[in-house]
C-alpha positions in Angstrom: 131.6 67.7 179.0 131.4 70.8 177.1 132.4 74.0 178.8 129.6 76.3 178.3 131.0 79.0 180.6 132.1 81.2 177.8 129.1 80.4 175.7 126.2 79.4 177.6 127.5 76.9 179.8 124.2 74.4 179.1 126.0 72.4 177.6 126.0 69.5 177.9 123.9 67.2 178.0 123.9 64.0 179.2 124.8 61.1 178.2 125.1 57.6 178.3 122.7 55.6 176.4 121.6 53.7 179.5 118.0 53.0 179.7 115.4 52.1 182.4 111.7 51.6 182.3 109.5 54.5 181.4 107.8 56.5 184.1 104.3 57.7 183.5 104.1 61.2 185.1 106.7 63.5 186.5 105.6 67.1 186.8 105.0 68.6 190.2 104.1 72.1 191.2 106.3 74.6 193.1 106.0 73.8 196.8 106.2 77.4 198.0 104.8 80.4 196.1 107.1 83.2 195.1 106.8 86.7 196.5 105.8 87.9 193.0 103.7 86.1 190.4 105.6 83.8 188.0 103.1 84.5 185.2 104.5 87.0 182.8 102.0 89.4 181.2 104.2 91.7 179.2 104.2 91.0 175.5 107.2 93.2 175.0 109.6 90.6 176.4 111.1 87.9 174.2 110.5 84.3 175.2 114.0 84.1 176.6 113.4 87.2 178.7 110.2 85.8 180.0 111.9 82.6 181.1 114.7 84.6 182.8 112.1 86.7 184.6 110.1 83.7 185.7 113.3 82.3 187.3 114.3 85.7 188.8 117.6 85.7 187.0 118.7 89.1 188.4 118.0 88.0 192.0 119.8 84.7 191.4 122.9 86.5 190.0 122.9 88.9 193.0 123.8 85.9 195.1 127.5 84.9 195.4 127.5 81.1 195.1 125.1 78.1 195.3 125.9 74.9 197.1 124.0 71.6 196.9 124.2 67.8 197.1 123.4 65.9 193.9 123.0 62.1 193.2 122.8 61.1 189.5 121.8 57.6 188.3 121.5 56.1 184.8 120.1 52.7 184.1 119.5 52.1 187.8 123.2 52.6 188.5 124.7 55.5 190.4 126.7 57.7 188.1 127.7 60.5 190.6 127.2 61.4 194.2 128.7 64.8 195.1 128.6 68.1 196.8 128.7 70.9 194.2 129.6 74.5 194.7 129.4 77.1 191.9 129.6 80.9 191.6 126.2 82.0 190.4 127.9 83.6 187.4 129.2 80.1 186.6 132.8 81.2 186.2 134.2 78.9 188.9 133.1 75.6 190.4 134.0 72.8 192.8 132.7 69.2 192.9 133.5 67.0 195.9 132.7 63.4 195.1 131.6 60.9 197.6 135.0 59.0 197.4 136.8 62.1 198.5 138.2 63.2 195.2 137.6 66.7 193.7 137.0 68.5 190.4 137.6 72.2 190.1 137.1 74.5 187.1 138.2 78.1 186.7 136.9 79.5 183.4 137.8 77.0 180.7 140.5 75.2 182.8 139.6 72.0 184.7 141.6 70.3 187.4 141.1 67.1 189.3 142.6 65.1 192.2 145.7 63.0 191.3 143.8 59.9 192.3 140.6 60.7 190.3 139.1 57.5 189.0 137.3 58.5 185.8 139.6 61.1 184.1 137.8 60.6 180.8 134.6 62.2 182.3 136.3 65.1 184.1 135.4 67.9 181.8 132.0 66.5 181.2 131.3 66.4 184.9 132.9 69.8 185.5 130.5 71.6 183.2 127.4 69.5 182.4 125.6 69.4 185.8 126.4 73.1 186.3 124.9 73.9 183.0 121.7 72.1 183.6 121.4 73.7 187.0 122.2 77.2 185.9 120.6 77.0 182.4 118.2 79.8 183.1 121.1 82.1 183.8 123.1 81.1 180.6 120.4 81.8 178.0 121.7 85.2 177.0 125.4 84.4 177.1 127.6 85.5 174.2 127.5 83.2 171.3 123.9 82.0 171.8 121.5 82.0 168.9 117.8 81.6 169.5 115.1 80.6 167.0 111.5 80.7 167.9 109.6 77.5 166.9 105.9 76.8 166.5 104.2 75.7 169.7 105.0 72.1 170.5 102.9 69.4 172.2 104.6 67.1 174.7 102.6 64.6 176.9 99.3 66.2 176.0 100.4 69.7 176.9 101.2 72.6 174.5 104.5 74.5 175.1 106.3 77.5 173.8 109.4 76.2 172.0 112.7 77.7 171.1 115.8 76.2 169.6 119.2 77.2 170.9 122.3 76.9 168.7 125.8 78.6 169.0 128.1 80.7 167.0 131.2 79.0 165.7 134.0 78.6 168.2 131.7 79.1 171.2 132.7 76.8 174.0 133.9 73.2 173.6 131.1 72.0 171.5 129.5 74.7 169.3 127.6 72.1 167.3 125.4 71.1 170.3 121.8 72.3 170.1 118.9 72.5 172.5 115.2 72.9 172.3 113.5 74.6 175.3 109.9 73.8 176.2 108.4 76.4 178.5 104.9 76.7 180.0 103.1 79.5 178.0 101.5 80.8 181.3 104.3 80.5 183.9 107.2 80.5 181.5 109.0 77.9 183.6 110.9 75.2 181.7 109.5 71.7 181.9 111.8 70.1 179.4 115.0 70.8 177.4 115.9 68.5 174.5 119.6 68.4 173.5 122.4 66.6 171.7 125.9 65.9 172.9 128.7 66.2 170.3 131.6 65.6 172.7 133.7 62.8 171.4 131.3 62.2 168.5 130.2 63.6 165.2 127.1 65.9 164.9 125.5 63.1 162.8 126.1 60.5 165.5 124.9 62.9 168.2 121.7 63.7 166.3 121.0 60.0 166.0 120.9 59.8 169.8 119.2 62.9 171.2 117.9 63.2 174.8 115.9 65.5 177.0 116.0 66.6 180.6 112.8 67.3 182.6 112.7 69.6 185.6 110.3 69.0 188.5 109.8 69.3 192.3 110.5 73.0 192.4 111.3 74.4 195.9 111.8 78.0 196.7 115.3 78.8 198.1 115.6 82.4 199.3 112.8 83.3 196.9 114.3 81.5 193.9 112.7 78.4 192.3 115.1 75.4 192.2 114.1 72.1 190.6 115.1 69.4 193.0 114.4 66.5 190.7 115.6 66.0 187.1 114.8 63.1 184.7 116.6 62.3 181.6 114.7 60.8 178.6 115.1 59.4 175.2 113.7 62.1 172.8 112.9 62.4 169.1 111.6 65.2 166.9 108.6 63.0 165.9 107.8 61.2 169.1 108.9 63.8 171.6 109.6 62.5 175.2 110.4 58.8 175.4 111.4 56.5 178.2 113.4 57.5 181.2 117.1 56.8 181.1 118.3 58.5 184.2 117.5 60.8 187.1 119.1 63.3 189.4 118.1 64.2 193.0 119.1 67.5 194.5 119.2 68.2 198.3 120.5 70.7 200.8 120.4 73.6 198.4 121.7 76.9 199.8 123.2 80.2 198.7 126.5 80.9 200.3 129.3 83.5 200.5 132.4 81.5 199.5 135.6 81.6 201.6 138.7 83.1 200.0 140.0 79.7 199.3 136.8 77.9 198.3 137.8 77.7 194.6 141.6 77.7 195.1 143.1 74.8 193.1 145.0 72.6 195.6 148.7 72.0 195.0 149.4 68.8 193.0 146.0 68.7 191.2 146.1 67.7 187.5 144.9 70.0 184.8 142.7 68.1 182.2 
């Protein structure tokens, strides 16, 4: 998937036009309150800055690395089951799949085990899940262009809305775009709509947009981490549609990586 490391890693976006039945409700509140209010009162901050502040970006980036287990399913079928480890600045990552194979990335270089089964999806998997996880830390990356939109209504709730595009030659897919829907009081992101232009034209991607929804926030070392994601069909006119996929995150912790945590093993294949 698109490498948004040098652009705003978010990339991405998911996916497979797999579909399941629609779920009615999904939003949950944060389980543990933060040590400081998430409501941002300052009117001097931009909307992007208020989101970064709500997620305590500075505190997040002060950590070395984040490690977690993630299971992703689409259309009722498991898409990925892996342990993921990323530097919080997103410059390096390691994904250990359930079948014992690995993906590593270092900057814009991606490597995989010699016996990796789905080579076509290696770059997508290397960057996409990282981007959705670390999206709140990538919003001010070089090459990002933000446009404030009118307030948008989704599922009977009014959100602040901003559109993210990218400067030319930013990352693997500079034609991707995102629309961020944030709560006007807490400034937490509930939904992010997006298109994926990897291996397709912009016109084709815009004919099949999707959205990700974040829920079940839990505080990990004072930082809010969404432990459930849902992927939806989405359109400019209808907004959030039916659920097409989901991700569950467990065992989240911040770690200090070993010296060889992100060292590419000998014999790995560069993609």
